[in-house]
C-alpha positions in Angstrom: 0.0 0.0 0.0 1.4 3.4 -0.9 0.1 6.9 -0.8 0.6 9.5 -3.5 -0.4 13.1 -3.3 -2.3 15.0 -6.0 -3.4 18.5 -6.4 -7.0 19.1 -6.9 -8.6 22.0 -8.7 -8.2 24.5 -5.8 -4.4 23.9 -5.6 -4.6 21.9 -2.3 -2.8 18.6 -2.0 -5.1 15.7 -1.6 -3.9 12.2 -0.6 -5.0 9.4 -2.9 -4.7 5.9 -1.4 -3.8 3.0 -3.5 -4.8 -0.3 -2.0 -3.0 -3.5 -3.0 -4.9 -6.7 -3.8 -3.5 -8.4 -0.7 -5.3 -5.9 1.7 -8.7 -7.4 1.0 -7.5 -10.9 2.0 -8.0 -12.5 5.3 -5.5 -11.1 7.9 -3.3 -13.7 9.5 -3.5 -11.8 12.8 -7.3 -12.5 13.0 -6.7 -16.2 12.3 -3.9 -16.6 14.8 -5.9 -14.6 17.4 -9.0 -16.8 16.9 -6.8 -19.9 17.3 -5.3 -18.5 20.5 -8.7 -17.7 21.9 -9.8 -21.2 21.2 -6.7 -22.4 23.1 -7.8 -20.4 26.0 -11.2 -22.0 25.8 -9.7 -25.4 25.7 -7.5 -24.7 28.7 -10.5 -23.5 30.7 -12.4 -26.6 29.7 -9.5 -28.8 30.7 -9.2 -27.0 34.0 -12.9 -27.4 34.7 -12.9 -31.1 33.9 -9.7 -31.7 35.9 -7.8 -33.1 32.9 -4.5 -31.4 34.0 -4.8 -32.2 37.7 -2.6 -34.8 39.2 -3.9 -37.4 41.6 -1.9 -38.7 44.5 -1.8 -42.3 45.6 -4.5 -42.7 48.2 -2.4 -45.0 50.4 0.5 -42.5 50.6 -1.9 -39.6 51.3 -3.4 -41.7 54.2 0.1 -42.5 55.5 1.2 -38.9 55.4 -2.0 -37.7 57.0 -1.6 -40.3 59.8 2.0 -39.2 60.4 1.8 -35.4 60.1 -1.9 -34.6 60.5 -4.7 -33.7 58.2 -3.8 -30.0 58.0 -0.4 -30.7 56.2 -1.8 -32.7 53.3 -3.3 -30.6 50.4 -6.5 -32.0 49.0 -6.4 -33.2 45.4 -10.1 -32.9 45.1 -11.0 -30.2 42.5 -11.7 -26.9 44.2 -14.1 -24.4 42.7 -16.8 -24.5 40.1 -15.7 -26.9 37.4 -18.9 -26.7 35.5 -18.6 -22.9 35.2 -15.2 -23.3 33.6 -16.5 -25.7 31.1 -19.3 -23.3 30.2 -17.0 -20.3 30.0 -14.5 -22.3 27.9 -17.2 -23.4 25.5 -18.4 -19.8 25.2 -14.9 -18.6 24.4 -14.5 -21.3 21.8 -17.8 -20.3 20.1 -16.9 -16.6 20.1 -13.4 -17.5 18.8 -15.1 -19.3 15.8 -17.3 -16.2 15.2 -14.2 -14.0 15.4 -12.5 -16.2 12.7 -15.6 -15.6 10.5 -15.0 -11.8 10.7 -17.5 -10.7 13.3 -15.7 -7.8 14.9 -18.0 -7.4 17.9 -16.8 -10.7 19.3 -13.4 -9.2 20.1 -14.9 -7.1 22.8 -16.8 -10.0 24.3 -13.7 -12.2 24.2 -11.6 -9.6 25.9 -14.1 -9.2 28.7 -14.6 -12.9 29.3 -10.9 -13.6 28.9 -9.8 -10.9 31.3 -12.4 -12.0 33.9 -11.3 -15.6 33.6 -7.7 -14.8 34.0 -8.4 -12.8 37.1 -10.5 -15.5 38.7 -7.9 -18.2 37.7 -5.1 -16.1 39.2 -7.1 -15.6 42.4 -7.6 -19.3 42.7 -3.9 -20.0 42.1 -4.6 -22.4 39.3 -1.8 -23.5 36.9 -4.1 -22.5 34.0 -3.6 -18.8 34.9 -0.1 -18.7 33.5 -1.3 -20.1 30.1 -4.4 -17.9 30.1 -2.4 -14.7 30.8 0.0 -15.4 28.0 -2.8 -16.3 25.5 -4.9 -13.3 26.6 -2.0 -10.9 26.0 -0.9 -12.2 22.6 -4.4 -12.7 21.3 -5.5 -9.2 22.3 -2.4 -7.5 20.9 -2.8 -9.3 17.6 -6.3 -7.8 17.2 -4.8 -4.3 17.5 -2.9 -4.6 14.2 -4.2 -2.1 11.7 -5.0 -4.7 9.1 -6.9 -6.8 11.6 -8.7 -3.7 12.9 -9.8 -2.7 9.4 -11.0 -6.2 8.6 -13.1 -6.5 11.7 -14.5 -3.0 11.5 
């Protein structure tokens, strides 16, 4: 894309924009951002279903609890609302698909839901918060690219 200036009838300079053929194509920033939002949704679904959680051997937990007391052994039972994470993760995946189809309003919904999910994950000290923060940052910044912004507007 380049800009050339011309003089109109009144002697003022006027910018005439030439748009190349590649500017009307699908911006890679939107596709990558939609994929990253889908990753965030999948991470939330995995966290809600307990896929990434490790389970301790019940015999060893009982032995340590007997030796040191019940207060020293961390519970491996999932804490928090797992069903909510599955619903939020599924919603993020749906909005990511809509974003990939070029619906620009979904970026605002995704950023709101994603930021809220990251804050709640960080407050619950879940391992998913690290992945969610990185994905939220990169996916949001990709949507700020001028080409992606023009495409989604």
